[in-house]
mmCIF file as gemmi writes it, N, C-alpha and C atoms, coordinates in Angstrom:
data_model
loop_
_atom_site.group_PDB
_atom_site.id
_atom_site.type_symbol
_atom_site.label_atom_id
_atom_site.label_alt_id
_atom_site.label_comp_id
_atom_site.label_asym_id
_atom_site.label_entity_id
_atom_site.label_seq_id
_atom_site.pdbx_PDB_ins_code
_atom_site.Cartn_x
_atom_site.Cartn_y
_atom_site.Cartn_z
_atom_site.occupancy
_atom_site.B_iso_or_equiv
_atom_site.pdbx_formal_charge
_atom_site.auth_seq_id
_atom_site.auth_asym_id
_atom_site.pdbx_PDB_model_num
ATOM 1 N N . MET Axp A 1 ? 109.867 103.744 88.186 1 0 ? 1 A 1
ATOM 2 C CA . MET Axp A 1 ? 110.287 103.67 89.548 1 0 ? 1 A 1
ATOM 3 C C . MET Axp A 1 ? 109.148 104.13 90.445 1 0 ? 1 A 1
ATOM 4 N N . ILE Axp A 2 ? 108.936 103.43 91.512 1 0 ? 2 A 1
ATOM 5 C CA . ILE Axp A 2 ? 107.903 103.795 92.479 1 0 ? 2 A 1
ATOM 6 C C . ILE Axp A 2 ? 108.581 104.358 93.725 1 0 ? 2 A 1
ATOM 7 N N . TYR Axp A 3 ? 108.115 105.519 94.147 1 0 ? 3 A 1
ATOM 8 C CA . TYR Axp A 3 ? 108.651 106.211 95.317 1 0 ? 3 A 1
ATOM 9 C C . TYR Axp A 3 ? 107.51 106.413 96.311 1 0 ? 3 A 1
ATOM 10 N N . ILE Axp A 4 ? 107.781 106.118 97.582 1 0 ? 4 A 1
ATOM 11 C CA . ILE Axp A 4 ? 106.802 106.342 98.65 1 0 ? 4 A 1
ATOM 12 C C . ILE Axp A 4 ? 107.175 107.644 99.349 1 0 ? 4 A 1
ATOM 13 N N . PRO Axp A 5 ? 106.369 108.7 99.149 1 0 ? 5 A 1
ATOM 14 C CA . PRO Axp A 5 ? 106.692 109.992 99.745 1 0 ? 5 A 1
ATOM 15 C C . PRO Axp A 5 ? 106.551 109.974 101.268 1 0 ? 5 A 1
ATOM 16 N N . LYS Axp A 6 ? 107.275 110.882 101.903 1 0 ? 6 A 1
ATOM 17 C CA . LYS Axp A 6 ? 107.259 110.972 103.362 1 0 ? 6 A 1
ATOM 18 C C . LYS Axp A 6 ? 106.827 112.371 103.794 1 0 ? 6 A 1
ATOM 19 N N . GLY Axp A 7 ? 105.912 112.437 104.76 1 0 ? 7 A 1
ATOM 20 C CA . GLY Axp A 7 ? 105.52 113.709 105.346 1 0 ? 7 A 1
ATOM 21 C C . GLY Axp A 7 ? 104.515 114.521 104.551 1 0 ? 7 A 1
ATOM 22 N N . VAL Axp A 8 ? 103.848 113.885 103.571 1 0 ? 8 A 1
ATOM 23 C CA . VAL Axp A 8 ? 102.874 114.599 102.734 1 0 ? 8 A 1
ATOM 24 C C . VAL Axp A 8 ? 101.605 113.766 102.58 1 0 ? 8 A 1
ATOM 25 N N . CYS Axp A 9 ? 100.604 114.346 101.953 1 0 ? 9 A 1
ATOM 26 C CA . CYS Axp A 9 ? 99.323 113.66 101.761 1 0 ? 9 A 1
ATOM 27 C C . CYS Axp A 9 ? 99.38 112.6 100.665 1 0 ? 9 A 1
ATOM 28 N N . SER Axp A 10 ? 100.189 112.818 99.628 1 0 ? 10 A 1
ATOM 29 C CA . SER Axp A 10 ? 100.261 111.813 98.565 1 0 ? 10 A 1
ATOM 30 C C . SER Axp A 10 ? 100.902 110.541 99.117 1 0 ? 10 A 1
ATOM 31 N N . ARG Axp A 11 ? 100.455 109.397 98.572 1 0 ? 11 A 1
ATOM 32 C CA . ARG Axp A 11 ? 100.889 108.1 99.099 1 0 ? 11 A 1
ATOM 33 C C . ARG Axp A 11 ? 101.903 107.391 98.207 1 0 ? 11 A 1
ATOM 34 N N . GLN Axp A 12 ? 101.951 107.762 96.938 1 0 ? 12 A 1
ATOM 35 C CA . GLN Axp A 12 ? 102.855 107.077 96.018 1 0 ? 12 A 1
ATOM 36 C C . GLN Axp A 12 ? 103.125 107.962 94.806 1 0 ? 12 A 1
ATOM 37 N N . ILE Axp A 13 ? 104.364 107.932 94.35 1 0 ? 13 A 1
ATOM 38 C CA . ILE Axp A 13 ? 104.751 108.654 93.141 1 0 ? 13 A 1
ATOM 39 C C . ILE Axp A 13 ? 105.442 107.65 92.225 1 0 ? 13 A 1
ATOM 40 N N . GLU Axp A 14 ? 104.964 107.586 90.984 1 0 ? 14 A 1
ATOM 41 C CA . GLU Axp A 14 ? 105.596 106.732 89.986 1 0 ? 14 A 1
ATOM 42 C C . GLU Axp A 14 ? 106.172 107.63 88.907 1 0 ? 14 A 1
ATOM 43 N N . VAL Axp A 15 ? 107.466 107.465 88.648 1 0 ? 15 A 1
ATOM 44 C CA . VAL Axp A 15 ? 108.135 108.318 87.671 1 0 ? 15 A 1
ATOM 45 C C . VAL Axp A 15 ? 108.988 107.471 86.735 1 0 ? 15 A 1
ATOM 46 N N . GLU Axp A 16 ? 108.966 107.851 85.459 1 0 ? 16 A 1
ATOM 47 C CA . GLU Axp A 16 ? 109.838 107.245 84.463 1 0 ? 16 A 1
ATOM 48 C C . GLU Axp A 16 ? 110.535 108.368 83.719 1 0 ? 16 A 1
ATOM 49 N N . ILE Axp A 17 ? 111.824 108.165 83.47 1 0 ? 17 A 1
ATOM 50 C CA . ILE Axp A 17 ? 112.622 109.146 82.752 1 0 ? 17 A 1
ATOM 51 C C . ILE Axp A 17 ? 113.275 108.446 81.577 1 0 ? 17 A 1
ATOM 52 N N . LYS Axp A 18 ? 113.086 108.996 80.389 1 0 ? 18 A 1
ATOM 53 C CA . LYS Axp A 18 ? 113.696 108.452 79.178 1 0 ? 18 A 1
ATOM 54 C C . LYS Axp A 18 ? 114.457 109.566 78.484 1 0 ? 18 A 1
ATOM 55 N N . ASP Axp A 19 ? 115.714 109.291 78.191 1 0 ? 19 A 1
ATOM 56 C CA . ASP Axp A 19 ? 116.569 110.273 77.508 1 0 ? 19 A 1
ATOM 57 C C . ASP Axp A 19 ? 116.589 111.608 78.248 1 0 ? 19 A 1
ATOM 58 N N . GLY Axp A 20 ? 116.564 111.557 79.581 1 0 ? 20 A 1
ATOM 59 C CA . GLY Axp A 20 ? 116.636 112.76 80.393 1 0 ? 20 A 1
ATOM 60 C C . GLY Axp A 20 ? 115.339 113.521 80.553 1 0 ? 20 A 1
ATOM 61 N N . LEU Axp A 21 ? 114.263 113.023 79.913 1 0 ? 21 A 1
ATOM 62 C CA . LEU Axp A 21 ? 112.965 113.692 79.997 1 0 ? 21 A 1
ATOM 63 C C . LEU Axp A 21 ? 111.995 112.882 80.843 1 0 ? 21 A 1
ATOM 64 N N . ILE Axp A 22 ? 111.126 113.562 81.56 1 0 ? 22 A 1
ATOM 65 C CA . ILE Axp A 22 ? 110.109 112.888 82.371 1 0 ? 22 A 1
ATOM 66 C C . ILE Axp A 22 ? 109.045 112.355 81.415 1 0 ? 22 A 1
ATOM 67 N N . SER Axp A 23 ? 108.977 111.034 81.277 1 0 ? 23 A 1
ATOM 68 C CA . SER Axp A 23 ? 108.035 110.433 80.333 1 0 ? 23 A 1
ATOM 69 C C . SER Axp A 23 ? 106.761 109.947 81.021 1 0 ? 23 A 1
ATOM 70 N N . LYS Axp A 24 ? 106.828 109.747 82.333 1 0 ? 24 A 1
ATOM 71 C CA . LYS Axp A 24 ? 105.651 109.309 83.083 1 0 ? 24 A 1
ATOM 72 C C . LYS Axp A 24 ? 105.737 109.872 84.489 1 0 ? 24 A 1
ATOM 73 N N . LEU Axp A 25 ? 104.613 110.373 84.988 1 0 ? 25 A 1
ATOM 74 C CA . LEU Axp A 25 ? 104.528 110.857 86.358 1 0 ? 25 A 1
ATOM 75 C C . LEU Axp A 25 ? 103.111 110.612 86.843 1 0 ? 25 A 1
ATOM 76 N N . GLU Axp A 26 ? 102.973 109.731 87.796 1 0 ? 26 A 1
ATOM 77 C CA . GLU Axp A 26 ? 101.671 109.425 88.397 1 0 ? 26 A 1
ATOM 78 C C . GLU Axp A 26 ? 101.79 109.66 89.899 1 0 ? 26 A 1
ATOM 79 N N . ILE Axp A 27 ? 100.819 110.377 90.466 1 0 ? 27 A 1
ATOM 80 C CA . ILE Axp A 27 ? 100.809 110.661 91.887 1 0 ? 27 A 1
ATOM 81 C C . ILE Axp A 27 ? 99.496 110.172 92.458 1 0 ? 27 A 1
ATOM 82 N N . ILE Axp A 28 ? 99.581 109.328 93.476 1 0 ? 28 A 1
ATOM 83 C CA . ILE Axp A 28 ? 98.384 108.793 94.125 1 0 ? 28 A 1
ATOM 84 C C . ILE Axp A 28 ? 98.204 109.512 95.452 1 0 ? 28 A 1
ATOM 85 N N . GLY Axp A 29 ? 97.004 110.045 95.663 1 0 ? 29 A 1
ATOM 86 C CA . GLY Axp A 29 ? 96.703 110.788 96.881 1 0 ? 29 A 1
ATOM 87 C C . GLY Axp A 29 ? 97.11 112.246 96.72 1 0 ? 29 A 1
ATOM 88 N N . GLY Axp A 30 ? 96.914 113.017 97.752 1 0 ? 30 A 1
ATOM 89 C CA . GLY Axp A 30 ? 97.274 114.425 97.713 1 0 ? 30 A 1
ATOM 90 C C . GLY Axp A 30 ? 96.169 115.281 97.122 1 0 ? 30 A 1
ATOM 91 N N . CYS Axp A 31 ? 96.488 116.526 96.85 1 0 ? 31 A 1
ATOM 92 C CA . CYS Axp A 31 ? 95.535 117.488 96.296 1 0 ? 31 A 1
ATOM 93 C C . CYS Axp A 31 ? 95.421 117.246 94.793 1 0 ? 31 A 1
ATOM 94 N N . ASN Axp A 32 ? 94.388 116.557 94.39 1 0 ? 32 A 1
ATOM 95 C CA . ASN Axp A 32 ? 94.251 116.055 93.031 1 0 ? 32 A 1
ATOM 96 C C . ASN Axp A 32 ? 94.424 117.115 91.955 1 0 ? 32 A 1
ATOM 97 N N . GLY Axp A 33 ? 93.725 118.207 92.05 1 0 ? 33 A 1
ATOM 98 C CA . GLY Axp A 33 ? 93.809 119.234 91.012 1 0 ? 33 A 1
ATOM 99 C C . GLY Axp A 33 ? 95.198 119.825 90.891 1 0 ? 33 A 1
ATOM 100 N N . ASN Axp A 34 ? 95.804 120.172 92.021 1 0 ? 34 A 1
ATOM 101 C CA . ASN Axp A 34 ? 97.153 120.737 91.991 1 0 ? 34 A 1
ATOM 102 C C . ASN Axp A 34 ? 98.155 119.744 91.417 1 0 ? 34 A 1
ATOM 103 N N . LEU Axp A 35 ? 98.059 118.499 91.824 1 0 ? 35 A 1
ATOM 104 C CA . LEU Axp A 35 ? 99.017 117.503 91.359 1 0 ? 35 A 1
ATOM 105 C C . LEU Axp A 35 ? 98.809 117.154 89.887 1 0 ? 35 A 1
ATOM 106 N N . GLN Axp A 36 ? 97.575 117.212 89.411 1 0 ? 36 A 1
ATOM 107 C CA . GLN Axp A 36 ? 97.347 117.019 87.976 1 0 ? 36 A 1
ATOM 108 C C . GLN Axp A 36 ? 98.006 118.139 87.181 1 0 ? 36 A 1
ATOM 109 N N . GLY Axp A 37 ? 97.906 119.352 87.696 1 0 ? 37 A 1
ATOM 110 C CA . GLY Axp A 37 ? 98.54 120.491 87.033 1 0 ? 37 A 1
ATOM 111 C C . GLY Axp A 37 ? 100.051 120.356 87.01 1 0 ? 37 A 1
ATOM 112 N N . ILE Axp A 38 ? 100.631 119.981 88.136 1 0 ? 38 A 1
ATOM 113 C CA . ILE Axp A 38 ? 102.076 119.773 88.199 1 0 ? 38 A 1
ATOM 114 C C . ILE Axp A 38 ? 102.489 118.685 87.221 1 0 ? 38 A 1
ATOM 115 N N . ARG Axp A 39 ? 101.726 117.602 87.177 1 0 ? 39 A 1
ATOM 116 C CA . ARG Axp A 39 ? 102.023 116.491 86.268 1 0 ? 39 A 1
ATOM 117 C C . ARG Axp A 39 ? 102.045 116.978 84.818 1 0 ? 39 A 1
ATOM 118 N N . LYS Axp A 40 ? 101.037 117.747 84.427 1 0 ? 40 A 1
ATOM 119 C CA . LYS Axp A 40 ? 100.968 118.245 83.052 1 0 ? 40 A 1
ATOM 120 C C . LYS Axp A 40 ? 102.153 119.156 82.727 1 0 ? 40 A 1
ATOM 121 N N . LEU Axp A 41 ? 102.561 119.951 83.687 1 0 ? 41 A 1
ATOM 122 C CA . LEU Axp A 41 ? 103.694 120.847 83.471 1 0 ? 41 A 1
ATOM 123 C C . LEU Axp A 41 ? 105.016 120.091 83.343 1 0 ? 41 A 1
ATOM 124 N N . LEU Axp A 42 ? 105.137 118.949 84.031 1 0 ? 42 A 1
ATOM 125 C CA . LEU Axp A 42 ? 106.41 118.232 84.061 1 0 ? 42 A 1
ATOM 126 C C . LEU Axp A 42 ? 106.589 117.209 82.949 1 0 ? 42 A 1
ATOM 127 N N . LEU Axp A 43 ? 105.51 116.663 82.418 1 0 ? 43 A 1
ATOM 128 C CA . LEU Axp A 43 ? 105.649 115.631 81.391 1 0 ? 43 A 1
ATOM 129 C C . LEU Axp A 43 ? 106.428 116.153 80.196 1 0 ? 43 A 1
ATOM 130 N N . ASN Axp A 44 ? 107.369 115.351 79.737 1 0 ? 44 A 1
ATOM 131 C CA . ASN Axp A 44 ? 108.233 115.647 78.589 1 0 ? 44 A 1
ATOM 132 C C . ASN Axp A 44 ? 109.2 116.806 78.828 1 0 ? 44 A 1
ATOM 133 N N . GLN Axp A 45 ? 109.404 117.153 80.101 1 0 ? 45 A 1
ATOM 134 C CA . GLN Axp A 45 ? 110.362 118.201 80.448 1 0 ? 45 A 1
ATOM 135 C C . GLN Axp A 45 ? 111.665 117.563 80.933 1 0 ? 45 A 1
ATOM 136 N N . PRO Axp A 46 ? 112.791 118.285 80.814 1 0 ? 46 A 1
ATOM 137 C CA . PRO Axp A 46 ? 114.058 117.763 81.328 1 0 ? 46 A 1
ATOM 138 C C . PRO Axp A 46 ? 113.966 117.502 82.831 1 0 ? 46 A 1
ATOM 139 N N . ALA Axp A 47 ? 114.408 116.32 83.245 1 0 ? 47 A 1
ATOM 140 C CA . ALA Axp A 47 ? 114.208 115.867 84.616 1 0 ? 47 A 1
ATOM 141 C C . ALA Axp A 47 ? 114.965 116.69 85.659 1 0 ? 47 A 1
ATOM 142 N N . GLU Axp A 48 ? 116.255 116.9 85.474 1 0 ? 48 A 1
ATOM 143 C CA . GLU Axp A 48 ? 117.027 117.59 86.516 1 0 ? 48 A 1
ATOM 144 C C . GLU Axp A 48 ? 116.59 119.04 86.713 1 0 ? 48 A 1
ATOM 145 N N . PRO Axp A 49 ? 116.382 119.817 85.662 1 0 ? 49 A 1
ATOM 146 C CA . PRO Axp A 49 ? 115.882 121.183 85.9 1 0 ? 49 A 1
ATOM 147 C C . PRO Axp A 49 ? 114.512 121.193 86.592 1 0 ? 49 A 1
ATOM 148 N N . ALA Axp A 50 ? 113.654 120.227 86.282 1 0 ? 50 A 1
ATOM 149 C CA . ALA Axp A 50 ? 112.343 120.14 86.941 1 0 ? 50 A 1
ATOM 150 C C . ALA Axp A 50 ? 112.532 119.864 88.432 1 0 ? 50 A 1
ATOM 151 N N . ALA Axp A 51 ? 113.418 118.93 88.759 1 0 ? 51 A 1
ATOM 152 C CA . ALA Axp A 51 ? 113.684 118.621 90.162 1 0 ? 51 A 1
ATOM 153 C C . ALA Axp A 51 ? 114.248 119.837 90.887 1 0 ? 51 A 1
ATOM 154 N N . GLU Axp A 52 ? 115.118 120.572 90.216 1 0 ? 52 A 1
ATOM 155 C CA . GLU Axp A 52 ? 115.711 121.773 90.809 1 0 ? 52 A 1
ATOM 156 C C . GLU Axp A 52 ? 114.637 122.805 91.151 1 0 ? 52 A 1
ATOM 157 N N . LEU Axp A 53 ? 113.664 122.98 90.269 1 0 ? 53 A 1
ATOM 158 C CA . LEU Axp A 53 ? 112.585 123.945 90.512 1 0 ? 53 A 1
ATOM 159 C C . LEU Axp A 53 ? 111.698 123.54 91.689 1 0 ? 53 A 1
ATOM 160 N N . LEU Axp A 54 ? 111.434 122.246 91.829 1 0 ? 54 A 1
ATOM 161 C CA . LEU Axp A 54 ? 110.502 121.763 92.852 1 0 ? 54 A 1
ATOM 162 C C . LEU Axp A 54 ? 111.151 121.563 94.223 1 0 ? 54 A 1
ATOM 163 N N . ALA Axp A 55 ? 112.428 121.241 94.241 1 0 ? 55 A 1
ATOM 164 C CA . ALA Axp A 55 ? 113.117 120.904 95.496 1 0 ? 55 A 1
ATOM 165 C C . ALA Axp A 55 ? 113.045 122.051 96.497 1 0 ? 55 A 1
ATOM 166 N N . GLY Axp A 56 ? 112.776 121.697 97.743 1 0 ? 56 A 1
ATOM 167 C CA . GLY Axp A 56 ? 112.741 122.68 98.816 1 0 ? 56 A 1
ATOM 168 C C . GLY Axp A 56 ? 111.4 123.352 99.025 1 0 ? 56 A 1
ATOM 169 N N . THR Axp A 57 ? 110.414 123.061 98.173 1 0 ? 57 A 1
ATOM 170 C CA . THR Axp A 57 ? 109.079 123.627 98.351 1 0 ? 57 A 1
ATOM 171 C C . THR Axp A 57 ? 108.469 123.046 99.626 1 0 ? 57 A 1
ATOM 172 N N . THR Axp A 58 ? 107.875 123.905 100.437 1 0 ? 58 A 1
ATOM 173 C CA . THR Axp A 58 ? 107.237 123.443 101.672 1 0 ? 58 A 1
ATOM 174 C C . THR Axp A 58 ? 105.726 123.614 101.577 1 0 ? 58 A 1
ATOM 175 N N . CYS Axp A 59 ? 105.016 122.949 102.487 1 0 ? 59 A 1
ATOM 176 C CA . CYS Axp A 59 ? 103.562 123.023 102.538 1 0 ? 59 A 1
ATOM 177 C C . CYS Axp A 59 ? 103.173 123.457 103.953 1 0 ? 59 A 1
ATOM 178 N N . GLY Axp A 60 ? 102.738 124.701 104.089 1 0 ? 60 A 1
ATOM 179 C CA . GLY Axp A 60 ? 102.392 125.212 105.416 1 0 ? 60 A 1
ATOM 180 C C . GLY Axp A 60 ? 103.602 125.136 106.336 1 0 ? 60 A 1
ATOM 181 N N . SER Axp A 61 ? 103.425 124.548 107.501 1 0 ? 61 A 1
ATOM 182 C CA . SER Axp A 61 ? 104.524 124.443 108.461 1 0 ? 61 A 1
ATOM 183 C C . SER Axp A 61 ? 105.351 123.166 108.263 1 0 ? 61 A 1
ATOM 184 N N . LYS Axp A 62 ? 104.968 122.335 107.29 1 0 ? 62 A 1
ATOM 185 C CA . LYS Axp A 62 ? 105.717 121.1 107.031 1 0 ? 62 A 1
ATOM 186 C C . LYS Axp A 62 ? 107.048 121.441 106.36 1 0 ? 62 A 1
ATOM 187 N N . PRO Axp A 63 ? 108.091 120.665 106.641 1 0 ? 63 A 1
ATOM 188 C CA . PRO Axp A 63 ? 109.389 120.924 106.005 1 0 ? 63 A 1
ATOM 189 C C . PRO Axp A 63 ? 109.479 120.409 104.568 1 0 ? 63 A 1
ATOM 190 N N . THR Axp A 64 ? 108.424 119.794 104.067 1 0 ? 64 A 1
ATOM 191 C CA . THR Axp A 64 ? 108.398 119.235 102.72 1 0 ? 64 A 1
ATOM 192 C C . THR Axp A 64 ? 107.032 119.488 102.101 1 0 ? 64 A 1
ATOM 193 N N . SER Axp A 65 ? 106.828 119.001 100.888 1 0 ? 65 A 1
ATOM 194 C CA . SER Axp A 65 ? 105.555 119.146 100.181 1 0 ? 65 A 1
ATOM 195 C C . SER Axp A 65 ? 105.503 118.076 99.105 1 0 ? 65 A 1
ATOM 196 N N . CYS Axp A 66 ? 104.367 117.949 98.443 1 0 ? 66 A 1
ATOM 197 C CA . CYS Axp A 66 ? 104.293 117.01 97.324 1 0 ? 66 A 1
ATOM 198 C C . CYS Axp A 66 ? 105.281 117.394 96.212 1 0 ? 66 A 1
ATOM 199 N N . PRO Axp A 67 ? 105.403 118.682 95.832 1 0 ? 67 A 1
ATOM 200 C CA . PRO Axp A 67 ? 106.403 119.014 94.826 1 0 ? 67 A 1
ATOM 201 C C . PRO Axp A 67 ? 107.83 118.659 95.263 1 0 ? 67 A 1
ATOM 202 N N . ASP Axp A 68 ? 108.155 118.889 96.527 1 0 ? 68 A 1
ATOM 203 C CA . ASP Axp A 68 ? 109.477 118.528 97.042 1 0 ? 68 A 1
ATOM 204 C C . ASP Axp A 68 ? 109.692 117.018 96.963 1 0 ? 68 A 1
ATOM 205 N N . GLN Axp A 69 ? 108.655 116.246 97.281 1 0 ? 69 A 1
ATOM 206 C CA . GLN Axp A 69 ? 108.756 114.786 97.213 1 0 ? 69 A 1
ATOM 207 C C . GLN Axp A 69 ? 108.849 114.313 95.761 1 0 ? 69 A 1
ATOM 208 N N . ILE Axp A 70 ? 108.195 115.007 94.834 1 0 ? 70 A 1
ATOM 209 C CA . ILE Axp A 70 ? 108.331 114.678 93.416 1 0 ? 70 A 1
ATOM 210 C C . ILE Axp A 70 ? 109.787 114.896 92.988 1 0 ? 70 A 1
ATOM 211 N N . ALA Axp A 71 ? 110.387 115.997 93.447 1 0 ? 71 A 1
ATOM 212 C CA . ALA Axp A 71 ? 111.8 116.255 93.14 1 0 ? 71 A 1
ATOM 213 C C . ALA Axp A 71 ? 112.678 115.122 93.644 1 0 ? 71 A 1
ATOM 214 N N . LYS Axp A 72 ? 112.412 114.643 94.856 1 0 ? 72 A 1
ATOM 215 C CA . LYS Axp A 72 ? 113.181 113.523 95.403 1 0 ? 72 A 1
ATOM 216 C C . LYS Axp A 72 ? 113.004 112.27 94.542 1 0 ? 72 A 1
ATOM 217 N N . ALA Axp A 73 ? 111.776 112.015 94.102 1 0 ? 73 A 1
ATOM 218 C CA . ALA Axp A 73 ? 111.507 110.847 93.26 1 0 ? 73 A 1
ATOM 219 C C . ALA Axp A 73 ? 112.247 110.959 91.928 1 0 ? 73 A 1
ATOM 220 N N . ILE Axp A 74 ? 112.222 112.133 91.333 1 0 ? 74 A 1
ATOM 221 C CA . ILE Axp A 74 ? 112.92 112.351 90.067 1 0 ? 74 A 1
ATOM 222 C C . ILE Axp A 74 ? 114.413 112.108 90.241 1 0 ? 74 A 1
ATOM 223 N N . ARG Axp A 75 ? 114.994 112.668 91.287 1 0 ? 75 A 1
ATOM 224 C CA . ARG Axp A 75 ? 116.436 112.527 91.505 1 0 ? 75 A 1
ATOM 225 C C . ARG Axp A 75 ? 116.816 111.083 91.827 1 0 ? 75 A 1
ATOM 226 N N . LEU Axp A 76 ? 115.971 110.387 92.548 1 0 ? 76 A 1
ATOM 227 C CA . LEU Axp A 76 ? 116.229 108.976 92.824 1 0 ? 76 A 1
ATOM 228 C C . LEU Axp A 76 ? 116.205 108.158 91.53 1 0 ? 76 A 1
ATOM 229 N N . CYS Axp A 77 ? 115.252 108.445 90.681 1 0 ? 77 A 1
ATOM 230 C CA . CYS Axp A 77 ? 115.151 107.765 89.398 1 0 ? 77 A 1
ATOM 231 C C . CYS Axp A 77 ? 116.39 108.047 88.541 1 0 ? 77 A 1
ATOM 232 N N . LEU Axp A 78 ? 116.831 109.291 88.509 1 0 ? 78 A 1
ATOM 233 C CA . LEU Axp A 78 ? 118.041 109.655 87.779 1 0 ? 78 A 1
ATOM 234 C C . LEU Axp A 78 ? 119.259 108.924 88.332 1 0 ? 78 A 1
ATOM 235 N N . ALA Axp A 79 ? 119.343 108.835 89.656 1 0 ? 79 A 1
ATOM 236 C CA . ALA Axp A 79 ? 120.482 108.169 90.296 1 0 ? 79 A 1
ATOM 237 C C . ALA Axp A 79 ? 120.491 106.674 89.957 1 0 ? 79 A 1
ATOM 238 N N . GLU Axp A 80 ? 119.309 106.066 89.905 1 0 ? 80 A 1
ATOM 239 C CA . GLU Axp A 80 ? 119.231 104.652 89.566 1 0 ? 80 A 1
ATOM 240 C C . GLU Axp A 80 ? 119.636 104.396 88.12 1 0 ? 80 A 1
ATOM 241 N N . GLN Axp A 81 ? 119.414 105.381 87.262 1 0 ? 81 A 1
ATOM 242 C CA . GLN Axp A 81 ? 119.772 105.236 85.85 1 0 ? 81 A 1
ATOM 243 C C . GLN Axp A 81 ? 121.256 105.443 85.599 1 0 ? 81 A 1
ATOM 244 N N . ALA Axp A 82 ? 121.908 106.158 86.521 1 0 ? 82 A 1
ATOM 245 C CA . ALA Axp A 82 ? 123.338 106.49 86.334 1 0 ? 82 A 1
ATOM 246 C C . ALA Axp A 82 ? 124.244 105.289 86.556 1 0 ? 82 A 1
């Protein structure tokens, strides 16, 4: 599933979930090093608990962040699978 984030530096998030686990996570744009680290931490992890941890994270004065947008992408992917 491809998700276009809103209000952040990253331009696109691609996520795949298989058997409830995050099997693919690609983020285009944003803070490369931080997002690579987040990607490594999330791969092969249970999707809903990962989304729960990331949801609501803000970036400076912005009401959202790349981690928050990743949570939205994960939850959208889960909803499409349901």
